[in-house]
C-alpha positions as CSV (number, residue, x, y, z in Angstrom):
1,M,155.2,79.0,193.2
2,I,152.4,80.7,191.2
3,I,153.1,83.6,189.0
4,G,150.4,86.1,188.0
5,L,148.9,85.8,184.6
6,F,149.9,88.3,181.9
7,S,148.0,88.9,178.8
8,P,149.9,91.2,176.3
9,S,146.7,91.7,174.2
10,K,144.7,93.3,177.0
11,P,146.5,96.2,178.7
12,S,145.6,96.7,182.3
13,V,143.9,100.0,183.0
14,P,142.6,100.9,186.4
15,E,138.8,101.0,186.4
16,S,138.7,104.6,187.7
17,N,140.9,105.8,184.8
18,A,138.9,103.9,182.2
19,K,135.6,105.4,183.5
20,A,137.1,108.9,183.4
21,A,138.3,108.4,179.8
22,A,134.9,107.2,178.7
23,E,133.2,110.4,180.2
24,V,135.4,112.9,178.3
25,E,133.4,114.9,175.9
26,L,135.1,115.8,172.6
27,P,134.6,119.4,171.3
28,V,132.0,119.8,168.6
29,N,133.0,121.8,165.5
30,R,130.0,124.1,165.0
31,T,131.4,125.8,161.9
32,P,131.1,124.2,158.5
33,N,134.2,122.7,157.1
34,K,135.8,125.0,154.5
35,E,137.3,123.4,151.4
36,S,139.4,125.4,149.0
37,V,138.2,124.9,145.5
38,Q,139.7,127.5,143.1
39,T,137.6,126.7,140.0
40,I,135.2,128.4,137.5
41,G,131.4,128.0,137.6
42,F,128.4,129.5,136.0
43,V,125.2,130.9,137.6
44,K,122.2,128.6,137.0
45,G,119.3,130.9,137.6
46,K,118.1,134.5,137.0
47,G,118.6,137.1,139.7
48,V,120.8,134.9,141.9
49,R,122.0,136.9,144.9
50,L,125.7,137.5,145.8
51,R,125.8,138.1,149.5
52,S,128.4,139.5,151.9
53,S,127.7,136.7,154.4
54,M,125.9,133.3,154.5
55,D,122.9,134.9,156.2
56,T,119.7,134.6,154.2
57,T,117.5,136.2,156.9
58,T,118.3,139.8,155.7
59,K,118.4,141.6,152.4
60,A,120.9,144.0,153.8
61,N,123.8,141.7,152.9
62,I,123.0,141.5,149.1
63,I,126.0,142.8,147.1
64,D,124.6,142.0,143.6
65,K,122.1,140.0,141.6
66,L,123.6,137.8,139.0
67,S,122.2,136.7,135.6
68,K,122.0,133.2,134.4
69,G,125.3,132.1,132.8
70,T,127.4,134.7,134.7
71,R,130.9,133.3,135.2
72,V,132.1,133.1,138.8
73,E,135.5,132.1,140.3
74,I,134.8,129.7,143.1
75,L,137.3,130.3,146.0
76,E,136.1,127.9,148.6
77,R,133.1,125.7,149.6
78,S,131.7,125.9,153.1
79,G,128.8,123.4,153.6
80,E,126.0,124.5,151.2
81,W,127.7,127.8,150.4
82,L,130.4,128.9,147.9
83,K,132.7,131.9,148.4
84,V,133.0,133.4,144.9
85,R,134.6,136.2,143.1
86,V,132.7,137.9,140.3
87,N,133.2,141.2,138.5
88,G,135.9,142.2,141.2
89,K,133.5,141.5,144.1
90,E,133.8,138.6,146.6
91,G,130.8,137.1,148.3
92,Y,128.7,134.0,149.0
93,M,126.3,132.1,146.9
94,F,124.2,129.0,147.6
95,A,126.1,126.1,145.9
96,E,123.0,124.6,144.2
97,L,122.7,127.8,142.1
98,V,126.1,127.4,140.5
99,N,127.2,124.8,137.8
100,Y,130.9,123.9,138.3
């Protein structure tokens, strides 16, 4: 009497299911990861813009222009951008323009 071979290290998956699993597309996260920071930083340059959004294609979203050395409270980081609070205003600044 011959008994079928069993290999516990290789689970048996029907070929059709394995192919279907390999073709499943995972969703792509198109928004930058947001990281809560809660720290203090200082503006590096002169006339650095505080914006209402991360859009640099328009001047309409400029809330304020900040002087070198201005103290900002960093609320979160989102890719290359920081969400900050300064002088009672919240907005976005390019991270490279802030020492923290």
